[in-house]
N, C-alpha and C positions, 0 to 999 in steps of 0.2 A: 439204731444209733450209727452215726457216721463220724469219722475222724477228721474230715476235711474242714470242719468248722467247730469252734468252741462255742457252746451254747451260752448266750447271755439273755436272761429272762428279765423283762421289765414287768414287775407285778403292779397292777393298778386296781384300786378298789373302784369298781365301775360306777357305783352310785355317787361317789364323791368327786370324781375327776372333773366333770363339766359344770359343777354347781358354782355359779358366779355370784351368789349372794354373800355380801360382806357384812351382813347384819343378822346373822343367824342367832336365834334365841335358844338357850338351853331347854331341852325337852320339847322343842318346837316341832309341829307337825309338818307335813309336806307342803301345805298351803303357806305356812309361815316361813319355812326355811328353804323350800325348794329342793330339787333333786336333779343330779346329773343324769344324762340320757346316753343311750347307745349312740345316738346321732352325733354326740359331741366328739366322738372319735372320728374326726374328719380325715381326709387324706393328708391335710396339712399337719394335724396332730400326730398321726401315725408316722409321718416323715420325720417329725422332730424327735419322736421316741427312737426311731431307727438311728438317727444321727447320734444318739447317746451310746451307740455301740450295740444296741439290742438286736438279737436275732429272733426272739420270740416275745410275745406279750401274754401274760396270764391275766385274763379278765376275771377278777374275783367277784363272786356274788351275782352271777348271771341267772341261775335257776330260781324259779319262783319259791319264795320262802314265806314263813309266817310274818304278818305285819299288822300294825294297828290302823293302817290306812284302809278305808272301806272301798272295795271294788265290786260291790254287789251288782252295780248297774252293768257290769261286764260279765255277769254270771260266775263270779269268783266268790266262793264262800268266805265270810268274814272269820277272823280268828278272835278268840277270847283274849282280852288284853292281859289277863293274869299269866298267860303262857306265851307271851311275846316279850322279849327283852328289848326295851327301847321303843320309840315310836315307829321306827323303820323296821326293826326286827333283825335278828341274826341271820346272815346268809347261810348259816350251817344248820338252821332249823327248816329243812326243805319241806315244802308244802305240796309240791307237784313236780315230780322228777321229769316230767315231759313238757315242761313249759318254761318260758322266760318270765322273769319278774316284771310285773306290770309297771312298777315304778320307773323302769328303765326305758319305757317306750314313749315316743311322742304320740303315736297312734296305738292305744292299748290293744284294740282288736287285731292290729297288724304287727304285734310284737315279735312273732316268729319270723316274719319277713324282714323286720329290722335286724334281727340277729343274723339271719342268713346273709344279708347285705354286709354286715360287719365282718363276717368271715371272709367274704370276697374282697372287701376293702383292705383288710389286714394282709391278705395274700398279695394284693396288688402293690402294697407298700414294702413287700419283701420280708414280711414278718411271719413267723409261725404262730398259730392260734392255740392257746392252752386255756382250758376251763376246769372248774372244780367238778369232782365226782365225790359225793358225800355218802359213803356206803354204810356207815356204822349206826346212824340214827336219823330220825325224821322229826318234823314238828309234831307236837301232841295231837293236833287236829289234821293230820295229813289227809288230803283227798285230792286225787288227780281229776281235773276237769278236762284235761287235754290228751289223755293217753289214747293211743290209737285203738281202733276197734279190735275186739277179740281179747283184750287184756282184762285182768281183774285187779281191783283195788288191793293194795296192801292190807292184809288182815281180813279181807272179805270172807274167806273160808276158814278162819281160825276157830279152833275149839277154845273158847275163852274160859272154860271150866278147868283147864289144865295149866299149871304153872309153866310147863315146857312140853312142847310137842315138836318133833323134827320138821313137820310141815306147817307149823304156825309161823307167821311172819314176825310176831311179837312175843314177848314174855309177859305173863300175867300174874297178878296177885289175886287169885279167885276169891270171890265173896267179900272183897274189900275195896272201898272207893278210895281214890287218891286223896291223901290227907297231907298235902304239901306244906312244908314249913316255910311258906312264903305267903304273900298276900294273894289269896285264892279268888278274890273278887276284883281287885284293882278298880278300874273306873266303870266296870260293867254293872248293870242293874242286879244281876244274880251272880253268885260264885261259880267258878268253873267246876264242872262235874265230869268225872271220868270213873266209870264203874263197869267191870272191875278195873282197878288201876293197872297200868302197864309199867314195866321196868324202865327206868330213866337211862338216858343215853350214855352216861359215864359209868355204866355197869353198877347201877344202884338197883338191886333186885328186891325192893320193898316199896311200900306205898307212901313213904314219908320223905321225899327229896327236900333238900334245903336250898336256900339262896346260893349256897356255895357249890351246888350241883348243877349239871346241865338240865335244870328242871323243866325247861321248855321243850325238851326232846324226849323221844322214846327209842329204846334200843331195838335194833333189828336182830332177828334170830337166824343165824347161819347154820344151825344144827349142833350148837354146843350147849350142853346142859350144865350151866355154871353151878347151879345149886346142887346138882346131882353128881358132884365130883369132877366137873368139867369133861364129862364123857362126850365123845364126838359121834354124831349120827350123820355121816356124809354119803351113805349108800342105802337106799337110792338118793340121788341128788336132791337136797332140800328145795322146797318151793321158792324160798327167797333167792337162792342162787340163780334160778331161771329168770326171775323177775329183774334182778340186777344186771344180768348179762344183756337182757333185752334193752335196758336203759342205756348201757354202754354202747350198744350197737346203734341205737336210735341217734345218739349224738355223733358218733363216729361217721355215720352216713351223711352228716351235714358238712363234712369236709374239714373238720377241725384237725389239729396236729398233735394234740396231747391232752392228757388228764393229770391234774394234780389231785391225788387221792387223799382225802382228809382222814386223819387218824387210821391209816391203813393197818397198823399193827393190832387194832382192836377187832379186826376181821380176820378169821383164820386164814393162814397162808394157803391152805388147801383150796379155798375159794379162788384166790388169785391165780394159783396154778392152773385151775380149770378154766377160769374166765379170760384171763389175758391172752392165753394161748389161742383161744377161739377168736377173740377180737383181732389178734395179729395175723390170723390166717386170712382175713379179709382186708385188713389195713396194716400191712407189715411195718410201716414206718411210723405208726402212731406211738407217741411217747407215753410212758406211765411213770409218774413221779410219786413216790410214797412219802407222806409225812409220818415219820417213824422216829422214836426217841430211845428205843432199847437196843444198844449195840449188840447184845446177845442174839438179836433176831436179824441183823443186817444181812448176813450171808444167806440165810434161809429165804428171805423175801426177795433177794436178788436172783439167786440161782434156782430155787424151787418156785418162787412166786412170779418170776419173769419180769420184775420191775426193771426199768432202765436206770433210774436214779433214786437215791434216798436223801432226805434231809440230813445235813451234817450239823445238827443243832447242839447236841450234848458234847460233841467233840470240838471242832474248830470254832464254831460260833461262841460257845461258852468260854473257851480259852482266850480268844481274841478280845472278847468283852472284858474279861478279867485283866488282861495285859493293859488294855487302854485305860482301865480304871486303877492301875497300879496295884492290883491285888494278886498278880501272878507274874512269873518270870517268862520272858520271851523264849526261854529254852523249852517251855512246854509245847511250843508249836511243833517241834521235832517229835515229841512223844505222840502227838495227835496223829500225824501222818503215818508214823510207824505202827500204831495200833490198828490202823486200817489194813495193813499187811496185804497189799495187792488189790484192794477194791477202792483205792482213793479216787480213781477216775470215774467211779460210779456214784460219787457223793455230790450233792448240790450245796454249794457254799452260799452264804449270805451274811449280811450284817444287820439287816432289818427285814421284817415282814409284818403282816397285820397282827400277829400274836405278840411280837416283841416291842419293847420300848424304843422310841426314837433315840438315835445317837445323841442328838442335840438337846434332848430333854434333860431336865434337872435330875432325872432318875438314872441316867446313863453317864454320858461324858460332859454334857452341858455345852459342848463346843464341837461342831461337826468335823473340824480340822483334826481333832485328836485321833480320829479313826482313819485318817488317810493312810498311815502305814499298814493298818489292818486291811484296808481295801486292797492295797497292792499285794499283800500276802494272799488274801482270800481269792482274788481274781487271777493272779499271775503265777501262783506257786505250782499249779498242776494243769492238766488238760480238761478237768471236769467242769461242769457248768457253774455259773455264778448268777445269783439273782439280786436284783436291785428293787427296792420298794419305792413307789412313786413319792417324790418329795424328798427322799433321802439325799439326792444329788443337789438339792437346794438348801439343805440344812433345816428341813421342817422339824419343829420342836415337839409337836404333839402335846402341848401343854394346855389345851383348851378343856374346859369342863362342859362337854357337849350335851350331857344328859345322862342317860343310863351308864355310859362309859365312864364318866367322872374324869377328874384331872389325874391321869395315871401315866402320862408320858407316852401314851399310844394314840394313834389316830382311830377314832371310833369306827366300829363296824355295826353299831346298833342304832345310830341316830342319823337323822337328816342333818347334814352339815356341809360346810365348805372348807377346804384345806387352803390355808392362807397362801403358802408359797406356790402351790399349783394354780390357784386362782389368778395370782399375779403373773405367773409364767404364761398361762394361757392368754390372759388379757383379751377376753372375749373371742378367743379363737385365732388371734393374730400371731401370737408367739413372737412379738417384736422385741421383747426384752426390756421395754421402757419402764416397767413397774418393778423390776428386780433391782436389788441393791448391787453395788459393785462387788461386795463380798459374796453374794449369792451367785452372781455371774462367774466369778473366779472359781468357786467351788464346783459349779456345774461344768465349767471347762476342764477342771482337773478330773472329774469323773468321766467326762466324755473322752478325754485323752487316754486314760488308763483302760477303759472298757473297749475303746476302738482298737487299741494295741493288741488286745486279746485275740483278734482275728487278722490284723494286718501283719503281725510279726509271727512268722512260722515257729520260731523257738518257743514262744508263749502259747501259741495255738496247739501245737502238737509235739513240742520238743521234749527231750529227756530232762529229768529233774535231779538235782543233787543238792542236798542240805549241807550247809557249811557250819552248823552249830558245833558239832563235836570237836572240830579242830580250832575253834575260836574261844573255847571255854578258858577263862582265866587269862585271856590276852591282855597285854599291858595297855593296848589302845583299842580295846573292843569290849564293851560292857554287854555280855551275853544276855543279861536280864532285861536290857532296854533296847538292844539292837538285834537285828536278825539278818542273815545273808543266805543267799542260795544261788545256784546256777541253773540255767536252762540252755539246751543246745539242740539245734537242728541243722544238719548239713554242716556248712562252714560258718554258721552264725552262732555266737555265744551271747547270752544275756546274763550279766552279773547283777542280781537284785540285792539291794541293801536298803533297809528301812530303820528309822529311828523313832521310837515311841516316846522319847523325851521332848520337852519343849525347847531345850537349848540346842543350837547347832553343834555338831561334833565332827572332829577330824579323826577318822578311824583307820585302822590297818586290818584288812581282811586277809586271813590266812587261807590259802587254797592248797589242799594236800596233794601229794604226788598221786595218791589213789584217784583223785578226781580227774587228773589229766589222763590217767590210764583208762578209767571207766568210761569217760566221755570221748576218748581218743582225740585229745587236744594237744597241740604242740605248746611248749612253754615259750613265752615271748617276753624278753627283757623289757622291751618297749613296744607298745601298740597304741593305736588311736581308738578311743572308746567314745561313743556318742550316747548321751543320756536321752533315752526315748521320751522322757517326760518333759524335758526343757529344751531339747535340741542342742544343748551345749556339748562341745567336744573337749576331751582331755587326753593327756598322755598317761597311760597306765602301765605299770609293771605287772605282768600276768605270769607269775612263776611260782614254784612250790617252795623255794628256799627263803623267801621273805615276803612280807605282807604287801597287798595292794592298797595304796593310799587313796582313801575316798573321803570327801567332805560331804556331809549330809545335813540339811537344815532340820530345825525342830519340827516334830509332827510331820515328817516328810520321808521321802525315799528317792532312790535313783534306780533306774533300769539301764545299765550300761551295756550297750551293744558293741561287740567286738567282731569284726569280720576276719576270720582266719585266712592266712595266705594259702 
């Protein structure tokens, strides 16, 4: 981790980005609906992403996963459709840890070369390269065709007569075939057969997973006997640990810059402690980002597990969503950073990702502008990373009924599909903007401005932070439930951030306590010139502790007022 740059991650679902088909059919196959390719991430595309303020790009869904598309002519084993979600399949049902998904290649036999070229292209564009590592579970029919010589298949040496064995790669239900509470035949001539049944990925240790389970996956065994009282068997090091370390090192050697580790908290912290340390001995600058939802585990996975950053989902994301939807007071923002108590700079902030509903969807805000104040807070409040999900900056609604995904306010990760706003933004790879509406262009420009400021302004990139909530509670011209204010400082530069979650413009008075001037070592200025970094407009501001600073803020908007100290 370095402090000279604030990390801004552009998450993109690789399969969907380059698909230009504007007539996709629900449940359509790859021939009908088409599929984006690695090659669609041209130098031009990557340059446009970097102009959004991105420092890194997370290519979601690169590794080969279960699919209903038949690639037998390329010596890739087919998957039974009963254990594949959607025609394209889930990118988190990994089928071969050592291979790139054939859907993404223009030349399927040359898919690894296309991946390696993408790494180089990404770096030439000035972006860091992040990919998924999915350690907790694999596809039910996992089989590596591409693993290097000398490796063994997962489960190859397992004793399937035992429910648990420290050196088994999977958990078993001996003497019992899988009896899934879902369509076990689907469109196949014969039902799917698995005997003995293996435990399902979401810690379902029986033979009867339902449609509400991760039924298309099987749980990997890291030496924890869940049914035997969660006893740990970590010495000698379990076989699964060695296999997964080998996979991490395989991809690290390709020159990538980081892993986003799926459901990291479902894998024992002892594994991460053992593995990340070894990876970083060879690749010290490689980032490890954990998807983790249990705040009780945060410090353990940071300090002991050696993760660089953790998802801030159940804290800031859930809070900002509730504030945007008028279900929570803006005062809750203060509680969230206080709860982190010293690890705030290690949390990854976001307002959308592939698991969450789109801001502009009917299930969230219905209007992307409503979340602009939340964007300012999430991206500018601290020095920690911020992540943007592709299409968020264009107001993508995610309201298609694509197939398996259904009309749920999310962009599908299971189907072959085309994302409307991204397709029109790309415009066949030209990115000329002619197919975007004025509203979409305006929103994109707002995102670009805010995210670019995260690194061009030292106070936002690396400055100290001071929350102004406590001194503005009950203010006669400050509604602490719908407005929020904070300070950032670096050197002789101050940024006063003020946001308004309400639709109507407000004239507010922001109190700045004497303690803030002492803590940040700032002089009090009866009159000073302040420039709004978002609009470029300048104003004369009173910056003192004995009366409020007068600020006008538009509806669903904010200001970042920069003050140059004498």
